[in-house]
C-alpha angles and dihedrals in degrees: 000000000000113000121217119211116239125212123208145140119258143174123218114244095181140011095247136270123230113262117230132196111266112277095005141078090233112124115251116232137184125244091280093052095255112148115247131216137193114239121194111218137170111230109213123214141155090262109044136320119258125206114218141160117241124198112220140144111298093232095089117117106207135168121215109260094019119133111248137196130205135218112218099347112190132188113212120190116219140184128195130167093343094314125107140184146135126273123201127213131176134190087224142354122201140168116262109241116228 
């Protein structure tokens, strides 16, 4: 399945929590071995904001409430044991400088 990048405005709701491999305490990394983190953000739109977690490299330095931008943000639908949802992953997340 080809993934299409999405572009949107967001606000950081936390400073990130380290991602671990499912069922373990082992740190999750990308293909290059860079540690990943989950960032909670509020996506802003004309309709209503949505709060989501985005997986991105753990190197981001964010402040709560700061506007953020993403590099190559993808939405990936998933299903597992009768449940379904959408996961978000970005190549990078960074604060928008004023």
